[in-house]
N, CA, C and O of each residue as an XYZ file, in Angstrom:
636
protein
N       0.843     -1.166      0.006
C       0.004      0.008     -0.006
C       0.894      1.242      0.002
O       1.863      1.323      0.757
N       0.544      2.208     -0.859
C       1.290      3.447     -0.973
C       0.794      4.454      0.053
O      -0.403      4.708      0.185
N       1.747      5.011      0.765
C       1.397      5.989      1.772
C       1.197      7.344      1.086
O       2.035      7.753      0.284
N       0.129      8.025      1.381
C      -0.170      9.329      0.791
C       0.527     10.390      1.641
O       0.351     10.484      2.856
N       1.337     11.191      0.919
C       2.060     12.258      1.592
C       1.296     13.546      1.332
O       0.979     13.870      0.187
N       1.009     14.261      2.375
C       0.284     15.518      2.209
C       1.250     16.695      2.334
O       2.257     16.643      3.040
N       0.902     17.724      1.636
C       1.712     18.958      1.627
C       0.718     20.073      1.935
O      -0.063     20.490      1.080
N       0.768     20.530      3.141
C      -0.231     21.494      3.573
C       0.028     22.867      2.945
O       1.129     23.152      2.474
N      -0.982     23.687      2.948
C      -0.826     25.049      2.425
C       0.187     25.809      3.269
O       0.938     26.629      2.740
N       0.220     25.553      4.557
C       1.189     26.191      5.428
C       2.625     25.816      5.035
O       3.509     26.672      5.025
N       2.853     24.550      4.715
C       4.165     24.088      4.280
C       4.536     24.720      2.928
O       5.670     25.148      2.713
N       3.552     24.766      2.031
C       3.764     25.384      0.718
C       4.195     26.838      0.879
O       5.176     27.260      0.267
N       3.478     27.606      1.691
C       3.774     29.016      1.899
C       5.162     29.157      2.537
O       5.950     30.002      2.112
N       5.463     28.355      3.532
C       6.779     28.388      4.196
C       7.899     28.123      3.191
O       8.875     28.871      3.135
N       7.760     27.067      2.404
C       8.800     26.674      1.433
C       8.945     27.710      0.325
O      10.057     27.988     -0.125
N       7.841     28.274     -0.110
C       7.880     29.278     -1.157
C       8.550     30.565     -0.648
O       9.337     31.188     -1.362
N       8.239     30.941      0.551
C       8.908     32.113      1.144
C      10.401     31.879      1.303
O      11.207     32.777      1.058
N      10.763     30.692      1.708
C      12.182     30.358      1.861
C      12.900     30.430      0.489
O      14.017     30.939      0.389
N      12.242     29.916     -0.542
C      12.811     29.962     -1.886
C      12.996     31.407     -2.341
O      14.063     31.773     -2.831
N      11.975     32.214     -2.182
C      12.035     33.630     -2.581
C      13.153     34.340     -1.847
O      13.900     35.119     -2.439
N      13.266     34.071     -0.560
C      14.322     34.694      0.245
C      15.695     34.292     -0.253
O      16.602     35.121     -0.327
N      15.849     33.024     -0.594
C      17.143     32.533     -1.084
C      17.479     33.215     -2.427
O      18.614     33.647     -2.629
N      16.522     33.308     -3.322
C      16.758     33.978     -4.611
C      17.137     35.448     -4.372
O      18.064     35.968     -4.994
N      16.416     36.100     -3.472
C      16.735     37.512     -3.168
C      18.180     37.647     -2.671
O      18.903     38.557     -3.077
N      18.581     36.744     -1.804
C      19.962     36.804     -1.277
C      20.980     36.622     -2.405
O      21.976     37.345     -2.458
N      20.746     35.683     -3.290
C      21.676     35.467     -4.408
C      21.732     36.684     -5.329
O      22.809     37.101     -5.756
N      20.566     37.247     -5.631
C      20.521     38.433     -6.498
C      21.205     39.629     -5.850
O      21.902     40.387     -6.524
N      21.011     39.798     -4.560
C      21.657     40.896     -3.858
C      23.176     40.723     -3.804
O      23.924     41.694     -3.917
N      23.614     39.500     -3.634
C      25.064     39.240     -3.691
C      25.610     39.573     -5.064
O      26.647     40.226     -5.183
N      24.918     39.130     -6.103
C      25.338     39.419     -7.479
C      25.376     40.941     -7.703
O      26.346     41.471     -8.245
N      24.318     41.627     -7.282
C      24.259     43.075     -7.467
C      25.381     43.784     -6.716
O      25.949     44.752     -7.222
N      25.702     43.315     -5.522
C      26.792     43.914     -4.729
C      28.136     43.705     -5.430
O      28.960     44.619     -5.477
N      28.356     42.520     -5.969
C      29.592     42.263     -6.696
C      29.675     43.126     -7.951
O      30.741     43.647     -8.282
N      28.572     43.274     -8.636
C      28.542     44.118     -9.822
C      28.799     45.589     -9.460
O      29.522     46.294    -10.163
N      28.214     46.023     -8.388
C      28.438     47.411     -7.932
C      29.910     47.628     -7.593
O      30.487     48.651     -7.961
N      30.517     46.678     -6.898
C      31.942     46.784     -6.544
C      32.801     46.850     -7.803
O      33.771     47.606     -7.855
N      32.449     46.064     -8.817
C      33.192     46.105    -10.088
C      33.035     47.450    -10.769
O      33.977     47.955    -11.379
N      31.843     48.035    -10.667
C      31.618     49.323    -11.329
C      32.531     50.423    -10.760
O      32.915     51.348    -11.475
N      32.868     50.313     -9.484
C      33.702     51.317     -8.835
C      35.154     51.257     -9.327
O      35.842     52.277     -9.369
N      35.610     50.062     -9.697
C      36.996     49.911    -10.130
C      37.129     49.735    -11.639
O      38.233     49.526    -12.143
N      36.012     49.818    -12.364
C      36.034     49.600    -13.823
C      37.074     50.482    -14.503
O      37.073     51.703    -14.347
N      37.958     49.844    -15.257
C      38.967     50.511    -16.109
C      39.900     51.461    -15.369
O      40.476     52.357    -15.985
N      40.058     51.287    -14.076
C      40.999     52.152    -13.340
C      42.435     52.007    -13.856
O      43.262     52.896    -13.658
N      42.722     50.899    -14.508
C      44.062     50.707    -15.050
C      44.392     51.725    -16.128
O      45.563     51.897    -16.467
N      43.394     52.402    -16.675
C      43.637     53.430    -17.680
C      44.339     54.664    -17.097
O      44.792     55.542    -17.832
N      44.418     54.710    -15.771
C      45.123     55.799    -15.107
C      46.529     55.381    -14.695
O      47.245     56.146    -14.049
N      46.921     54.163    -15.071
C      48.258     53.631    -14.743
C      49.052     53.436    -16.035
O      48.489     53.314    -17.123
N      50.362     53.410    -15.883
C      51.224     53.120    -17.042
C      51.286     51.603    -17.250
O      51.244     50.842    -16.283
N      51.381     51.179    -18.468
C      51.638     51.936    -19.680
C      50.384     52.492    -20.359
O      50.483     53.175    -21.378
N      49.227     52.207    -19.810
C      47.992     52.613    -20.465
C      47.823     54.134    -20.539
O      47.497     54.675    -21.596
N      48.044     54.812    -19.425
C      47.706     56.238    -19.337
C      48.334     57.060    -20.462
O      47.616     57.744    -21.191
N      49.633     57.008    -20.615
C      50.288     57.874    -21.591
C      49.936     57.481    -23.017
O      49.723     58.349    -23.863
N      49.874     56.190    -23.293
C      49.569     55.735    -24.658
C      48.120     56.086    -25.030
O      47.872     56.632    -26.105
N      47.178     55.777    -24.154
C      45.795     56.067    -24.468
C      45.505     57.572    -24.487
O      44.696     58.037    -25.289
N      46.152     58.317    -23.621
C      45.988     59.763    -23.609
C      46.384     60.347    -24.950
O      45.686     61.208    -25.487
N      47.495     59.886    -25.494
C      48.009     60.414    -26.750
C      47.181     59.966    -27.960
O      47.281     60.566    -29.030
N      46.373     58.924    -27.800
C      45.698     58.341    -28.964
C      44.177     58.323    -28.910
O      43.545     57.847    -29.854
N      43.572     58.821    -27.846
C      42.123     58.744    -27.713
C      41.392     59.574    -28.767
O      40.393     59.107    -29.313
N      41.844     60.756    -29.063
C      41.151     61.585    -30.054
C      41.135     60.888    -31.407
O      40.112     60.860    -32.090
N      42.272     60.330    -31.785
C      42.349     59.601    -33.066
C      41.427     58.375    -33.015
O      40.691     58.118    -33.968
N      41.460     57.646    -31.955
C      40.663     56.434    -31.761
C      39.167     56.700    -31.963
O      38.467     55.902    -32.587
N      38.694     57.804    -31.444
C      37.274     58.119    -31.511
C      36.810     58.515    -32.918
O      35.610     58.560    -33.190
N      37.745     58.795    -33.789
C      37.385     59.129    -35.181
C      36.974     57.918    -35.991
O      36.283     58.053    -37.001
N      37.386     56.742    -35.564
C      37.197     55.548    -36.380
C      35.910     54.818    -36.067
O      35.508     54.693    -34.911
N      35.276     54.344    -37.114
C      34.087     53.524    -36.962
C      34.492     52.165    -36.380
O      35.441     51.536    -36.849
N      33.768     51.730    -35.368
C      34.062     50.468    -34.724
C      34.113     49.342    -35.770
O      33.204     49.207    -36.590
N      35.165     48.553    -35.733
C      35.288     47.421    -36.639
C      35.905     47.740    -37.987
O      36.191     46.833    -38.767
N      36.115     49.025    -38.272
C      36.668     49.407    -39.577
C      38.148     49.025    -39.659
O      38.774     48.692    -38.653
N      38.690     49.079    -40.868
C      40.117     48.794    -41.083
C      40.944     49.790    -40.266
O      41.940     49.403    -39.654
N      40.550     51.049    -40.248
C      41.276     52.078    -39.488
C      41.236     51.768    -37.992
O      42.232     51.930    -37.286
N      40.082     51.323    -37.523
C      39.923     50.964    -36.117
C      40.879     49.818    -35.765
O      41.593     49.879    -34.764
N      40.881     48.774    -36.598
C      41.747     47.623    -36.348
C      43.213     48.031    -36.353
O      43.996     47.561    -35.528
N      43.585     48.908    -37.287
C      44.958     49.387    -37.374
C      45.329     50.155    -36.124
O      46.446     50.037    -35.620
N      44.395     50.940    -35.628
C      44.639     51.727    -34.416
C      44.861     50.833    -33.224
O      45.684     51.147    -32.364
N      44.141     49.712    -33.147
C      44.341     48.769    -32.040
C      45.783     48.262    -32.014
O      46.356     48.073    -30.942
N      46.358     48.047    -33.173
C      47.757     47.618    -33.237
C      48.696     48.731    -32.743
O      49.710     48.465    -32.097
N      48.340     49.957    -33.056
C      49.159     51.108    -32.661
C      49.272     51.232    -31.134
O      50.312     51.632    -30.611
N      48.197     50.887    -30.435
C      48.157     51.010    -28.973
C      48.240     49.654    -28.275
O      47.805     49.512    -27.132
N      48.792     48.671    -28.957
C      48.841     47.279    -28.497
C      49.451     47.145    -27.109
O      48.937     46.385    -26.289
N      50.523     47.856    -26.828
C      51.169     47.749    -25.507
C      50.176     48.128    -24.396
O      50.070     47.431    -23.387
N      49.474     49.208    -24.586
C      48.475     49.638    -23.593
C      47.337     48.623    -23.495
O      46.903     48.276    -22.396
N      46.862     48.154    -24.634
C      45.745     47.206    -24.633
C      46.142     45.879    -24.010
O      45.367     45.287    -23.259
N      47.332     45.413    -24.313
C      47.780     44.142    -23.710
C      47.760     44.248    -22.169
O      47.326     43.328    -21.476
N      48.233     45.377    -21.664
C      48.190     45.572    -20.211
C      46.746     45.645    -19.722
O      46.386     45.021    -18.724
N      45.924     46.415    -20.438
C      44.533     46.622    -20.049
C      43.782     45.280    -20.013
O      43.094     44.972    -19.040
N      43.922     44.504    -21.066
C      43.231     43.213    -21.118
C      43.772     42.263    -20.050
O      43.027     41.437    -19.520
N      45.034     42.371    -19.738
C      45.637     41.489    -18.744
C      45.113     41.707    -17.339
O      45.085     40.775    -16.536
N      44.696     42.935    -17.031
C      44.242     43.233    -15.660
C      42.742     43.477    -15.539
O      42.247     43.749    -14.445
N      42.021     43.384    -16.639
C      40.583     43.635    -16.620
C      39.838     42.433    -17.196
O      39.829     42.219    -18.408
N      39.221     41.661    -16.324
C      38.602     40.395    -16.732
C      37.315     40.556    -17.529
O      36.762     39.558    -17.993
N      36.816     41.787    -17.704
C      35.612     41.972    -18.499
C      35.895     42.009    -20.005
O      34.996     42.265    -20.806
N      37.141     41.752    -20.375
C      37.519     41.687    -21.784
C      37.799     40.225    -22.140
O      38.512     39.534    -21.413
N      37.234     39.751    -23.269
C      37.503     38.367    -23.681
C      38.998     38.098    -23.842
O      39.445     36.970    -23.634
N      39.771     39.109    -24.205
C      41.214     38.936    -24.404
C      41.937     38.593    -23.107
O      43.089     38.162    -23.140
N      41.281     38.778    -21.972
C      41.856     38.448    -20.667
C      42.056     36.938    -20.527
O      42.952     36.488    -19.813
N      41.232     36.176    -21.202
C      41.212     34.712    -21.047
C      41.786     34.014    -22.269
O      41.588     34.459    -23.400
N      42.489     32.930    -22.037
C      43.042     32.139    -23.131
C      41.950     31.634    -24.056
O      42.157     31.537    -25.265
N      40.784     31.310    -23.498
C      39.678     30.822    -24.326
C      38.590     31.874    -24.551
O      37.436     31.536    -24.814
N      38.966     33.144    -24.447
C      38.047     34.259    -24.788
C      36.792     34.271    -23.939
O      36.837     34.070    -22.725
N      35.671     34.511    -24.602
C      34.388     34.637    -23.925
C      34.063     33.382    -23.115
O      33.425     33.480    -22.067
N      34.482     32.228    -23.569
C      34.207     30.991    -22.851
C      34.855     30.945    -21.475
O      34.439     30.149    -20.633
N      35.867     31.782    -21.223
C      36.511     31.836    -19.924
C      35.829     32.781    -18.944
O      36.131     32.785    -17.751
N      34.912     33.576    -19.464
C      34.292     34.620    -18.631
C      33.185     34.045    -17.763
O      32.648     32.971    -18.036
N      32.853     34.795    -16.697
C      31.689     34.450    -15.904
C      30.620     35.499    -16.193
O      30.851     36.436    -16.958
N      29.469     35.341    -15.589
C      28.338     36.232    -15.878
C      28.639     37.673    -15.453
O      28.193     38.611    -16.114
N      29.388     37.864    -14.362
C      29.764     39.209    -13.945
C      30.635     39.866    -15.030
O      30.442     41.038    -15.354
N      31.578     39.120    -15.581
C      32.404     39.644    -16.677
C      31.537     40.034    -17.860
O      31.726     41.100    -18.447
N      30.586     39.177    -18.214
C      29.723     39.432    -19.383
C      28.902     40.697    -19.176
O      28.784     41.515    -20.087
N      28.341     40.861    -17.996
C      27.530     42.060    -17.716
C      28.401     43.317    -17.809
O      27.998     44.311    -18.413
N      29.591     43.270    -17.211
C      30.470     44.432    -17.275
C      30.910     44.701    -18.708
O      30.968     45.856    -19.129
N      31.219     43.658    -19.456
C      31.594     43.812    -20.858
C      30.485     44.484    -21.648
O      30.731     45.415    -22.415
N      29.254     44.004    -21.454
C      28.100     44.553    -22.142
C      27.941     46.036    -21.818
O      27.724     46.845    -22.720
N      28.046     46.398    -20.546
C      27.918     47.814    -20.135
C      29.052     48.643    -20.738
O      28.839     49.788    -21.136
N      30.244     48.074    -20.805
C      31.392     48.744    -21.420
C      31.095     49.020    -22.896
O      31.344     50.119    -23.392
N      30.564     48.016    -23.587
C      30.227     48.189    -25.004
C      29.152     49.272    -25.194
O      29.212     50.061    -26.138
N      28.182     49.296    -24.294
C      27.131     50.326    -24.393
C      27.746     51.721    -24.304
O      27.378     52.610    -25.071
N      28.659     51.914    -23.391
C      29.318     53.202    -23.242
C      30.204     53.500    -24.459
O      30.190     54.610    -24.990
N      30.967     52.504    -24.888
C      31.899     52.701    -26.001
C      31.195     53.018    -27.308
O      31.686     53.834    -28.087
N      30.072     52.400    -27.561
C      29.413     52.623    -28.861
C      28.822     54.033    -28.925
O      28.494     54.512    -30.011
N      28.685     54.686    -27.805
C      28.250     56.093    -27.814
C      29.427     57.038    -27.946
O      29.242     58.216    -28.254
N      30.643     56.538    -27.716
C      31.838     57.377    -27.815
C      32.399     57.432    -29.238
O      33.036     58.408    -29.633
N      32.153     56.384    -29.980
C      32.574     56.359    -31.393
C      31.660     55.392    -32.128
O      30.986     54.565    -31.514
N      31.646     55.504    -33.411
C      30.771     54.642    -34.190
C      29.384     55.230    -34.274
O      29.204     56.439    -34.125
N      28.407     54.386    -34.511
C      27.066     54.859    -34.762
C      26.183     54.916    -33.524
O      25.014     55.290    -33.618
N      26.720     54.554    -32.372
C      25.964     54.628    -31.129
C      24.925     53.532    -30.971
O      24.117     53.583    -30.044
N      24.930     52.552    -31.846
C      23.928     51.489    -31.786
C      24.555     50.215    -31.215
O      25.404     49.585    -31.845
N      24.123     49.859    -30.029
C      24.697     48.719    -29.315
C      24.498     47.432    -30.094
O      25.374     46.568    -30.060
N      23.394     47.268    -30.789
C      23.180     46.024    -31.522
C      24.236     45.839    -32.611
O      24.695     44.721    -32.844
N      24.621     46.921    -33.275
C      25.707     46.807    -34.263
C      27.001     46.379    -33.595
O      27.756     45.581    -34.152
N      27.261     46.904    -32.408
C      28.444     46.511    -31.637
C      28.404     45.033    -31.267
O      29.407     44.329    -31.386
N      27.248     44.570    -30.821
C      27.092     43.162    -30.459
C      27.394     42.263    -31.655
O      28.104     41.265    -31.529
N      26.854     42.623    -32.806
C      27.057     41.799    -34.011
C      28.482     41.855    -34.494
O      29.021     40.839    -34.933
N      29.113     43.017    -34.427
C      30.515     43.146    -34.840
C      31.410     42.356    -33.883
O      32.349     41.687    -34.315
N      31.121     42.435    -32.601
C      31.897     41.696    -31.611
C      31.688     40.190    -31.700
O      32.569     39.418    -31.322
N      30.540     39.770    -32.192
C      30.305     38.321    -32.419
C      31.326     37.812    -33.418
O      31.908     36.744    -33.231
N      31.545     38.582    -34.487
C      32.565     38.187    -35.463
C      33.949     38.213    -34.843
O      34.767     37.326    -35.087
N      34.205     39.227    -34.046
C      35.527     39.438    -33.434
C      35.872     38.354    -32.417
O      37.000     37.863    -32.377
N      34.876     37.981    -31.587
C      35.136     37.068    -30.458
C      34.510     35.690    -30.632
O      34.714     34.803    -29.803
N      33.752     35.509    -31.702
C      33.202     34.203    -32.039
C      32.359     33.606    -30.913
O      32.494     32.424    -30.597
N      31.486     34.422    -30.304
C      30.616     33.864    -29.306
C      29.342     33.307    -29.959
O      29.069     33.563    -31.132
N      28.589     32.561    -29.193
C      27.466     31.781    -29.718
C      26.284     32.636    -30.150
O      26.145     33.800    -29.772
N      25.443     32.006    -30.958
C      24.172     32.646    -31.338
C      23.314     32.927    -30.119
O      22.637     33.952    -30.043
N      23.348     32.008    -29.169
C      22.528     32.196    -27.974
C      22.974     33.425    -27.185
O      22.146     34.230    -26.759
N      24.296     33.568    -26.992
C      24.768     34.756    -26.282
C      24.478     36.008    -27.083
O      24.131     37.041    -26.511
N      24.615     35.933    -28.399
C      24.291     37.087    -29.249
C      22.856     37.525    -29.003
O      22.585     38.708    -28.799
N      21.947     36.573    -29.024
C      20.530     36.919    -28.845
C      20.255     37.432    -27.440
O      19.450     38.349    -27.276
N      20.892     36.875    -26.429
C      20.736     37.366    -25.061
C      21.192     38.809    -24.972
O      20.507     39.633    -24.365
N      22.331     39.132    -25.561
C      22.846     40.515    -25.528
C      21.909     41.448    -26.290
O      21.645     42.560    -25.833
N      21.406     41.015    -27.434
C      20.453     41.839    -28.200
C      19.165     42.036    -27.403
O      18.634     43.146    -27.352
N      18.660     40.974    -26.782
C      17.457     41.106    -25.965
C      17.660     42.106    -24.844
O      16.773     42.911    -24.559
N      18.824     42.061    -24.202
C      19.145     42.972    -23.109
C      19.247     44.408    -23.623
O      18.724     45.336    -23.006
N      19.920     44.579    -24.748
C      20.047     45.925    -25.332
C      18.679     46.484    -25.674
O      18.413     47.665    -25.447
N      17.826     45.661    -26.209
C      16.483     46.106    -26.589
C      15.674     46.496    -25.358
O      14.890     47.444    -25.406
N      15.854     45.787    -24.281
C      15.150     46.126    -23.045
C      15.655     47.432    -22.467
O      14.867     48.251    -21.995
N      16.979     47.635    -22.500
C      17.572     48.829    -21.901
C      17.468     50.049    -22.787
O      17.304     51.164    -22.292
N      17.559     49.853    -24.090
C      17.501     50.975    -25.045
C      16.574     50.600    -26.194
O      17.046     50.307    -27.293
N      15.251     50.604    -25.958
C      14.313     50.111    -26.945
C      14.308     50.862    -28.276
O      13.866     50.313    -29.285
N      14.788     52.097    -28.297
C      14.764     52.883    -29.532
C      16.038     52.859    -30.328
O      16.165     53.582    -31.316
N      17.000     52.030    -29.916
C      18.279     51.989    -30.645
C      18.348     50.746    -31.434
O      19.338     50.506    -32.124
């Protein structure tokens, strides 16, 4: 004979509240880590070798359309600064031997926010174009591409 197990409404409410509380704690931890990262984002640009190289080349850099031949050539010009920058900033795929596949979700969120800011500094200001160009550059999946586009559309529905 099979014993009937009952699950009272009181137990359901208790367990559901516990689940919601646990999710809230995880999300708050994630948000706190993201906030801490925002405070130190790109601080290495104020250190050598980045500071002097990027200072001397930022005006030129902003003239180029993202992904253009001129843009790619400029990246080579400031390679020493970028190599340092990528080495100390994990929100860049270049930080990892296996690129985007080495990143965690915190890195991805910071990278996405970085791209949003950068596409307004040069290029056409359209984050979706940046996402698609970076897909070619970093060879990330269709799924990640769509997630980034969905996020961009939610944050900037008119772009």
